[in-house]
DOROTI-635664 format. One record per residue (C-alpha): chain; residue in one letter; x, y, z. Coordinates in Angstrom, 2 decimals, always signed. Layout:
A A X Y Z
...
END
This chain:
A M +144.63 +412.84 +147.92
A E +142.88 +410.56 +150.40
A T +145.34 +407.72 +149.52
A V +148.24 +410.00 +150.44
A E +146.52 +410.71 +153.73
A V +146.13 +406.97 +154.37
A V +149.85 +406.35 +153.66
A L +150.82 +409.18 +156.01
A A +148.54 +407.73 +158.65
A M +150.24 +404.37 +158.20
A L +153.68 +406.00 +158.85
A V +152.32 +407.73 +161.99
A A +150.93 +404.32 +163.06
A V +154.39 +402.81 +162.71
A I +155.82 +405.58 +165.01
A A +152.97 +405.18 +167.50
A S +153.31 +401.43 +167.67
A G +156.62 +401.68 +169.46
A Y +155.13 +403.91 +172.17
A V +151.97 +401.78 +172.47
A A +154.17 +398.68 +172.98
A R +155.85 +400.40 +175.98
A V +152.63 +401.72 +177.49
A L +150.66 +398.42 +177.43
A P +150.69 +396.48 +180.68
A V +151.34 +393.23 +178.77
A A +154.16 +392.70 +176.34
A L +152.85 +392.30 +172.88
A P +155.04 +392.07 +169.74
A L +155.17 +395.10 +167.52
A P +153.64 +393.34 +164.49
A L +150.43 +392.62 +166.45
A I +150.14 +396.26 +167.53
A Q +150.79 +397.50 +164.03
A I +148.20 +395.10 +162.58
A A +145.63 +396.40 +165.08
A L +146.53 +400.03 +164.20
A G +146.20 +399.20 +160.51
A A +142.65 +397.87 +161.13
A V +141.78 +401.03 +162.99
A I +143.06 +403.14 +160.02
A A +140.98 +401.13 +157.62
A G +137.93 +401.74 +159.81
A G +138.58 +405.43 +160.19
A F +139.07 +406.07 +156.47
A R +136.38 +403.60 +155.51
A H +138.89 +401.89 +153.30
A G +142.49 +400.86 +153.29
A V +145.23 +400.83 +150.69
A A +144.50 +398.34 +147.89
A L +147.03 +395.48 +148.18
A D +148.50 +394.62 +144.81
A P +150.57 +391.48 +145.62
A E +153.16 +392.06 +142.88
A I +153.87 +395.64 +143.96
A F +153.86 +394.49 +147.62
A F +156.48 +391.79 +146.90
A L +158.64 +394.27 +144.97
A L +158.52 +397.25 +147.33
A F +158.81 +395.45 +150.74
A L +160.35 +392.06 +150.48
A P +163.67 +392.63 +148.54
A P +165.14 +395.31 +150.87
A L +163.99 +393.49 +154.04
A L +165.30 +390.11 +152.94
A F +168.49 +391.69 +151.62
A V +169.37 +393.26 +154.97
A D +168.46 +390.10 +156.85
A G +170.68 +388.01 +154.58
A W +173.44 +390.69 +154.96
A R +173.34 +390.66 +158.71
A I +172.56 +387.05 +159.57
A P +175.61 +385.38 +161.22
A K +177.22 +383.35 +158.35
A I +179.09 +380.96 +160.68
A G +175.83 +379.82 +162.28
A L +174.09 +379.62 +158.92
A F +176.58 +377.28 +157.39
A R +177.34 +375.30 +160.58
A D +173.64 +374.31 +161.01
A K +172.85 +374.06 +157.23
A A +171.61 +370.51 +157.51
A T +169.03 +371.41 +160.23
A I +168.03 +374.55 +158.32
A L +167.40 +372.64 +155.09
A E +165.46 +369.99 +156.93
A L +163.07 +372.72 +158.12
A A +163.16 +374.83 +154.89
A L +162.47 +371.95 +152.55
A G +161.24 +368.81 +154.29
A L +159.00 +370.59 +156.83
A V +157.30 +372.67 +154.05
A V +156.43 +369.56 +151.98
A F +155.27 +367.71 +155.15
A T +153.14 +370.73 +156.12
A V +151.59 +371.03 +152.64
A V +150.52 +367.33 +152.65
A G +149.37 +367.26 +156.26
A A +147.63 +370.61 +156.40
A G +146.14 +370.08 +152.90
A Y +144.39 +366.89 +153.87
A L +143.34 +368.42 +157.19
A L +141.69 +371.33 +155.39
A H +139.91 +369.13 +152.90
A W +138.69 +366.94 +155.77
A M +137.40 +369.86 +157.74
A I +135.96 +371.74 +154.78
A P +134.79 +369.15 +152.16
A A +133.51 +372.01 +149.98
A M +137.11 +373.18 +149.55
A P +138.68 +371.13 +146.63
A L +141.84 +369.22 +147.55
A A +143.96 +371.31 +145.13
A V +142.77 +374.54 +146.77
A A +143.48 +373.07 +150.20
A F +146.97 +372.22 +149.16
A A +147.44 +375.72 +147.75
A L +146.36 +377.23 +151.09
A A +148.56 +374.84 +153.06
A A +151.53 +375.75 +150.79
A I +151.20 +379.46 +151.34
A V +150.87 +379.15 +155.14
A A +153.74 +376.63 +155.37
A P +156.69 +379.13 +155.02
A T +157.60 +381.15 +158.07
A D +158.21 +384.80 +157.49
A P +161.72 +386.21 +158.21
A V +160.36 +389.66 +159.04
A A +157.84 +388.32 +161.54
A V +160.48 +386.01 +163.06
A S +162.92 +388.90 +163.46
A S +160.29 +391.04 +165.08
A I +159.65 +388.35 +167.71
A T +163.24 +387.32 +168.37
A A +164.29 +391.00 +168.70
A R +162.12 +391.37 +171.84
A V +162.44 +387.89 +173.32
A P +165.88 +386.67 +174.33
A M +166.57 +383.40 +172.51
A P +169.65 +381.14 +172.58
A P +171.77 +382.34 +169.62
A R +172.05 +378.89 +168.00
A L +168.30 +378.33 +167.99
A Q +167.75 +381.90 +166.69
A H +170.20 +381.35 +163.82
A I +168.40 +378.12 +162.87
A I +164.94 +379.77 +162.87
A E +166.10 +382.82 +160.97
A G +167.94 +380.67 +158.38
A E +164.84 +378.48 +157.93
A S +162.64 +381.57 +157.35
A L +165.03 +382.99 +154.81
A L +165.12 +379.82 +152.66
A N +161.69 +378.12 +152.97
A D +159.84 +380.52 +150.72
A A +161.09 +378.81 +147.56
A S +159.69 +375.40 +148.48
A G +156.40 +376.97 +149.74
A L +155.92 +379.13 +146.64
A V +156.66 +376.26 +144.26
A C +154.12 +374.06 +146.06
A F +151.63 +376.96 +145.94
A R +152.03 +377.60 +142.23
A F +151.60 +373.99 +141.24
A A +148.57 +373.53 +143.63
A V +146.95 +376.56 +141.99
A A +147.72 +375.26 +138.52
A A +146.17 +371.97 +139.53
A A +143.01 +373.65 +140.81
A V +142.73 +375.74 +137.58
A T +143.65 +373.03 +134.99
A G +143.06 +369.77 +136.91
A H +146.50 +368.50 +136.01
A F +149.63 +367.99 +138.15
A S +153.14 +366.69 +137.27
A L +155.47 +365.71 +140.10
A A +158.49 +365.58 +137.75
A R +157.77 +369.04 +136.35
A A +157.28 +370.40 +139.90
A G +160.66 +369.05 +140.92
A L +162.48 +370.47 +137.96
A S +160.71 +373.81 +138.47
A F +161.77 +373.86 +142.14
A L +165.39 +373.35 +141.20
A W +165.29 +376.11 +138.60
A I +163.40 +378.61 +140.84
A A +165.80 +378.01 +143.76
A L +169.19 +377.68 +142.02
A A +168.59 +380.33 +139.36
A G +167.27 +382.70 +142.09
A I +170.44 +382.21 +144.18
A A +172.70 +382.53 +141.19
A A +170.99 +385.71 +140.06
A G +171.36 +387.29 +143.52
A V +175.11 +386.47 +143.68
A A +175.87 +387.51 +140.10
A I +173.98 +390.83 +140.19
A T +175.52 +391.84 +143.54
A F +178.95 +390.96 +142.40
A A +178.58 +392.80 +139.09
A I +177.14 +395.88 +140.65
A T +179.81 +396.06 +143.33
A R +182.71 +395.52 +140.90
A T +181.32 +398.04 +138.31
A H +180.73 +400.56 +141.05
A G +184.36 +400.16 +142.30
A L +185.70 +400.64 +138.80
A L +183.66 +403.78 +138.18
A Q +184.61 +405.13 +141.62
A R +188.31 +404.70 +141.04
A R +188.20 +406.20 +137.54
A F +185.80 +409.18 +137.97
A G +185.20 +409.69 +141.74
A E +181.67 +410.16 +143.06
A E +179.40 +412.06 +145.37
A D +179.08 +410.84 +149.01
A G +175.58 +409.59 +148.71
A V +176.08 +407.45 +145.55
A P +177.49 +404.29 +147.35
A V +174.50 +404.33 +149.74
A L +172.01 +404.66 +146.87
A I +173.62 +401.88 +144.88
A N +173.48 +399.67 +147.94
A L +169.77 +400.41 +148.41
A L +169.02 +399.57 +144.79
A T +170.93 +396.31 +144.69
A P +168.26 +394.07 +146.15
A F +165.67 +395.42 +143.71
A G +167.96 +394.70 +140.81
A A +168.57 +391.13 +142.00
A Y +164.88 +390.53 +142.56
A L +163.81 +391.88 +139.17
A V +166.40 +389.97 +137.29
A A +165.45 +386.70 +138.99
A E +161.76 +387.33 +138.34
A R +162.55 +387.88 +134.65
A L +164.18 +384.48 +134.61
A N +161.11 +382.92 +136.24
A A +163.25 +382.23 +139.31
A S +162.75 +383.10 +142.96
A G +163.22 +386.88 +143.40
A I +162.95 +386.42 +147.14
A L +165.89 +383.92 +147.24
A A +167.73 +386.33 +144.92
A A +167.37 +389.13 +147.50
A V +168.55 +386.86 +150.30
A A +171.55 +385.64 +148.21
A A +172.33 +389.31 +147.33
A G +172.47 +390.19 +151.04
A V +174.73 +387.23 +151.89
A T +177.01 +388.03 +148.93
A M +177.16 +391.71 +149.99
A S +178.30 +390.68 +153.51
A Y +181.30 +388.84 +151.95
A L +182.14 +391.69 +149.45
A E +182.05 +394.10 +152.28
A L +185.02 +392.34 +153.84
A S +187.17 +393.69 +151.00
A G +187.19 +397.03 +152.78
A A +186.38 +399.01 +149.63
A A +183.70 +401.10 +151.36
A T +184.95 +404.17 +153.27
A P +184.11 +404.55 +156.96
A G +181.71 +407.40 +156.21
A T +179.82 +405.27 +153.73
A R +179.57 +402.48 +156.20
A I +178.22 +404.77 +158.88
A R +175.62 +406.42 +156.57
A R +174.64 +403.04 +155.11
A N +174.06 +401.43 +158.48
A V +171.99 +404.37 +159.74
A I +169.85 +404.41 +156.59
A W +169.30 +400.65 +156.59
A D +168.22 +400.64 +160.21
A A +165.64 +403.43 +159.56
A L +164.45 +401.76 +156.33
A Q +164.16 +398.36 +158.01
A F +162.12 +399.77 +160.89
A T +159.86 +401.72 +158.57
A L +159.21 +398.97 +156.07
A N +158.68 +396.37 +158.77
A G +156.08 +398.48 +160.48
A T +154.39 +399.69 +157.25
A M +154.05 +396.14 +156.04
A F +152.21 +394.94 +159.12
A V +150.05 +398.11 +159.23
A L +149.18 +397.43 +155.61
A L +148.25 +393.83 +156.52
A G +145.97 +395.13 +159.31
A E +144.26 +397.39 +156.85
A Q +143.22 +394.38 +154.73
A L +141.61 +392.49 +157.67
A P +138.24 +394.23 +157.69
A D +137.65 +393.54 +153.99
A I +138.93 +390.07 +154.37
A A +136.54 +389.38 +157.27
A R +133.60 +390.86 +155.31
A G +134.49 +388.77 +152.28
A A +134.54 +385.59 +154.32
A L +131.31 +386.28 +156.20
A R +129.34 +387.49 +153.11
A P +130.91 +385.68 +150.01
A H +129.63 +386.87 +146.63
A G +127.19 +384.43 +145.12
A G +127.22 +382.07 +148.04
A Q +125.70 +381.37 +151.44
A P +127.35 +383.43 +154.29
A Y +129.45 +381.45 +156.74
A D +128.63 +381.22 +160.40
A P +131.26 +383.29 +162.42
A W +131.75 +380.54 +164.97
A W +132.23 +377.95 +162.19
A L +134.88 +380.20 +160.66
A A +136.60 +380.77 +163.95
A G +136.67 +377.06 +164.74
A R +138.22 +376.13 +161.34
A A +140.77 +378.90 +161.65
A L +141.77 +377.78 +165.11
A A +141.94 +374.14 +164.02
A L +144.24 +374.95 +161.08
A S +146.47 +377.09 +163.25
A L +146.82 +374.43 +165.93
A G +147.38 +371.82 +163.19
A L +150.25 +373.75 +161.78
A V +151.89 +373.91 +165.16
A L +151.34 +370.22 +165.69
A L +152.75 +369.29 +162.24
A R +155.79 +371.39 +162.97
A F +156.29 +369.78 +166.38
A V +155.99 +366.22 +164.80
A W +158.59 +367.08 +162.12
A V +160.99 +368.66 +164.61
A W +160.72 +365.59 +166.83
A I +161.27 +363.13 +163.98
A S +164.21 +365.09 +162.52
A L +165.92 +365.39 +165.88
A R +165.48 +361.72 +166.69
A L +166.98 +360.79 +163.29
A T +169.91 +363.26 +163.78
A I +170.65 +361.78 +167.21
A L +170.56 +358.22 +165.97
A N +172.86 +359.14 +163.07
A R +175.36 +360.88 +165.38
A K +175.36 +357.93 +167.77
A R +175.93 +355.51 +164.83
A L +178.98 +357.55 +163.80
A G +180.23 +357.52 +167.40
A R +179.77 +361.27 +167.94
A R +178.41 +363.01 +170.94
A A +174.75 +363.89 +170.54
A F +172.76 +366.60 +172.30
A E +169.57 +365.23 +173.77
A P +167.00 +368.06 +173.41
A R +164.37 +368.55 +176.07
A L +160.73 +368.91 +175.29
A R +160.98 +372.70 +175.76
A V +163.44 +372.96 +172.85
A M +161.05 +371.19 +170.48
A L +158.08 +373.21 +171.74
A T +160.01 +376.47 +171.32
A T +160.96 +375.56 +167.74
A S +157.35 +374.62 +166.99
A V +155.94 +377.85 +168.47
A S +158.60 +380.01 +166.65
A G +157.05 +379.25 +163.23
A V +155.54 +382.72 +162.78
A R +153.78 +383.58 +159.67
A G +153.62 +387.12 +158.17
A A +153.53 +389.23 +155.07
A L +154.70 +386.54 +152.71
A T +151.61 +384.41 +153.55
A M +149.29 +387.35 +153.13
A A +150.65 +388.62 +149.85
A G +150.94 +385.06 +148.42
A V +147.32 +384.09 +149.23
A M +146.03 +387.33 +147.65
A T +147.47 +386.09 +144.29
A L +144.84 +383.33 +144.17
A P +142.92 +383.71 +140.81
A L +139.59 +385.32 +140.86
A A +138.08 +382.83 +138.39
A L +138.64 +379.54 +136.61
A P +139.17 +379.25 +132.83
A D +135.49 +378.61 +132.37
A G +134.62 +381.94 +134.06
A S +133.26 +380.43 +137.26
A P +134.56 +381.84 +140.59
A F +137.73 +380.30 +142.06
A P +136.41 +377.88 +144.69
A A +136.67 +379.04 +148.32
A R +138.92 +382.02 +147.48
A N +137.55 +384.34 +150.17
A L +137.61 +381.49 +152.76
A A +141.21 +380.74 +151.91
A I +142.28 +384.41 +152.34
A F +140.45 +384.56 +155.69
A L +142.07 +381.35 +157.00
A A +145.52 +382.56 +155.93
A S +145.13 +385.91 +157.65
A S +143.86 +384.04 +160.80
A V +147.01 +381.90 +160.81
A I +149.15 +385.03 +160.71
A V +147.42 +386.60 +163.71
A F +147.23 +383.33 +165.68
A S +150.94 +382.55 +165.15
A L +151.95 +386.06 +166.31
A L +149.69 +385.75 +169.43
A L +150.94 +382.24 +170.24
A A +154.62 +383.18 +169.89
A S +154.25 +386.37 +171.97
A A +152.38 +384.46 +174.74
A A +154.34 +381.21 +174.87
A L +157.94 +382.07 +173.93
A P +158.75 +384.08 +177.07
A A +157.84 +381.21 +179.33
A L +159.45 +378.53 +177.07
A L +162.71 +380.48 +176.70
A R +163.19 +381.23 +180.41
A G +166.23 +379.24 +181.41
A L +166.32 +377.32 +178.13
A T +169.74 +375.86 +177.34
A M +171.19 +374.82 +173.98
A P +174.53 +373.33 +172.96
A D +177.21 +375.99 +173.16
A E +178.30 +377.36 +169.77
A P +181.77 +376.32 +168.78
A Q +184.31 +378.98 +169.81
A A +185.75 +381.04 +166.98
A Q +189.52 +381.12 +166.58
A C +189.54 +384.75 +167.77
A D +187.13 +386.33 +170.16
A E +186.51 +390.06 +170.49
A D +189.44 +390.68 +172.80
A D +191.78 +388.74 +170.58
A A +190.75 +390.79 +167.63
A R +191.26 +394.07 +169.44
A H +194.61 +392.88 +170.66
A A +195.71 +391.90 +167.12
A A +194.44 +395.20 +165.71
A T +196.25 +397.18 +168.38
A L +199.53 +395.32 +167.74
A A +199.22 +396.03 +164.03
A A +198.72 +399.73 +164.66
A I +201.69 +399.94 +166.97
A A +203.91 +398.24 +164.46
A A +202.79 +400.70 +161.74
A L +203.43 +403.67 +164.06
A E +206.86 +402.47 +165.07
A K +207.78 +401.97 +161.42
A L +206.66 +405.56 +160.70
A R +208.60 +406.86 +163.68
A D +211.76 +405.18 +162.35
A G +211.25 +407.04 +159.11
A D +209.91 +404.10 +157.02
A G +206.70 +404.46 +155.02
A A +206.28 +408.21 +155.54
A P +203.94 +409.81 +153.01
A A +205.39 +412.14 +150.37
A D +203.58 +415.15 +151.87
A A +204.53 +414.26 +155.47
A A +204.80 +417.05 +158.02
A D +207.99 +418.31 +159.53
A P +209.99 +415.37 +161.04
A G +209.84 +416.97 +164.49
A L +206.06 +417.44 +164.38
A R +205.65 +413.93 +162.96
A E +207.67 +412.44 +165.80
A Q +205.65 +414.33 +168.31
A A +202.37 +413.19 +166.73
A V +203.53 +409.56 +166.44
A G +204.59 +409.59 +170.18
A H +201.19 +410.88 +171.19
A V +199.27 +408.27 +169.23
A L +201.65 +405.53 +170.29
A R +200.86 +406.29 +173.97
A L +197.14 +405.99 +173.22
A Y +197.62 +402.58 +171.57
A R +199.96 +401.30 +174.21
A H +197.34 +402.24 +176.85
A R +194.81 +400.24 +174.86
A L +197.27 +397.35 +174.65
A D +197.61 +397.42 +178.48
A A +193.85 +397.07 +178.68
A T +193.70 +394.08 +176.30
A D +196.63 +392.42 +178.00
A A +194.57 +392.44 +181.18
A V +192.47 +389.68 +179.58
A N +195.41 +387.35 +179.93
A G +195.32 +387.64 +183.70
A H +197.23 +390.83 +184.24
A G +194.30 +392.63 +185.80
A D +190.54 +392.98 +185.85
A A +189.86 +393.70 +182.18
A Q +186.14 +394.23 +182.55
A A +186.52 +396.60 +185.53
A L +189.21 +398.51 +183.64
A Q +187.03 +398.84 +180.55
A R +184.01 +399.95 +182.51
A A +185.97 +402.61 +184.39
A E +187.64 +403.95 +181.25
A R +184.32 +403.98 +179.39
A A +182.71 +405.98 +182.16
A V +185.55 +408.58 +182.14
A R +185.46 +408.90 +178.38
A L +181.73 +409.38 +178.34
A L +182.03 +412.08 +180.97
A A +184.72 +413.82 +178.87
A L +182.59 +413.52 +175.74
A N +179.58 +415.06 +177.47
A A +181.73 +418.01 +178.58
A E +182.97 +418.40 +174.96
A R +179.42 +418.36 +173.63
A D +178.22 +420.95 +176.17
A A +181.11 +423.25 +175.25
A V +180.31 +423.02 +171.49
A L +176.62 +423.59 +172.06
A R +177.42 +426.62 +174.26
A L +179.62 +428.10 +171.56
A A +176.93 +427.42 +168.94
A R +174.23 +429.15 +171.03
A R +176.47 +432.15 +171.45
A M +177.15 +432.08 +167.65
A D +180.84 +431.97 +168.32
A V +181.16 +429.05 +165.92
A P +179.58 +428.48 +162.50
A D +176.64 +426.03 +162.49
A E +178.38 +423.82 +159.98
A T +181.44 +423.52 +162.21
A A +179.29 +422.83 +165.29
A R +177.40 +420.07 +163.47
A K +180.65 +418.51 +162.28
A L +182.10 +418.47 +165.83
A L +178.90 +417.15 +167.36
A R +178.76 +414.31 +164.76
A Q +182.27 +413.29 +165.72
A I +181.51 +413.36 +169.40
A D +178.29 +411.42 +168.89
A L +180.07 +408.73 +166.89
A L +182.66 +408.35 +169.56
A E +180.02 +408.08 +172.26
A A +178.11 +405.48 +170.27
A T +181.29 +403.50 +169.99
A Y +182.00 +403.49 +173.71
A R +178.39 +402.67 +174.55
A Q +178.55 +399.55 +172.37
A D +181.69 +398.20 +174.04
END
């Protein structure tokens, strides 16, 4: 019963964190506030929720990575794929080597293999933590796409390095060839599993839907279960379940373009995913905060060993955190220099990044739940029964890196991003106004065809009523066409859209008040009132997004 109370307290903490973030005089990222609230919960209940890494990975990461892969801009992801891969692969290996030797030099008692394992698990940035930072700090879109793409892909290289470093610490053997082959399998098989499972589920669901029909909630439930299916299948194949979840999300974004989902399904799905993403994000960081008191106690009073001095621990944690930032900066500087030289060699125009761009990229390497859950999987003992060397210390240092990276990003990014410029993203063939214009022309053409008697459905209404309805809808679309034509210089499009939006919102508020008044007087059934209010709310949400 007490565990249930702790879980409920965690959910309340997630809700409270949003209000606390707005009350505080200084802007702090939500993850930091949620981590602090989690530590408070652990102190209040005298214990937190036991973190089982395997369950943690399964319950939290697949849906969050799935929705991130689903919603990440694909044009930016594929356009900057070379830069993203440099960070997701090269930077991870560079960090493992550099931070591993730094740790072994600072803490000689920590074996080199354990130092490499710790460096590997703190090397990948966390997509959830990165999203939580970039959601509150305006960042140039191109830089944001690169950082988000890196965080979605660098876990495979980090986890492979981590597994082989742990194996080397346990067995004393390491094979570079085997590590390379294992990485290829983990990454490629994970991506293939995510694509195949999502495609198979979507096609099977479409077939069953057309043949038997279904309840309204079934498509949403299938969509929610898809990332878990991709993750579990990949894990069964000894591949990366995390990459499978990301690949499943990217695949779903393309399959969605087929238009098979109904408008109602898309609306419900988006609402549920928004709520689930917020809840899981917050719960995950609250859960991490609940682990911190036990982690600190384990580092200060290790079992069977001498207690560490708190100042010594703090100094090593700070040195490791700063070392990770410095390693990231060095890699970013080298890769940018090489990219510029290569573009100049090919006679192409090269963007000369300022120091602030490189500092921003370095500071944006935020660590999060992936680091914490990964480091908790360190073995408790070696094959001979002796304790795994420096396990508690490694867990403490990893958790310190998470907190430090969040603090550094929240403190430094607002100043670094102020006035920061990046190369403009290439213009798409059609912008929003062009797409609206094309859609309006298509609708007008279909209505004119219907008015002329072509393409009328078999159960069409009386021709006179149909002509009247078509004329009314045509007037609405032609009014919209006049508004989109204003973009081409025939008027002030923005002013016209703002004026029309204000008038429509005023009318919708009047509609809502009238429906609520009828419902309060019980002149209309509750079910009818809810249906009308939902339609009004959806229209208002559409106009407020324009």
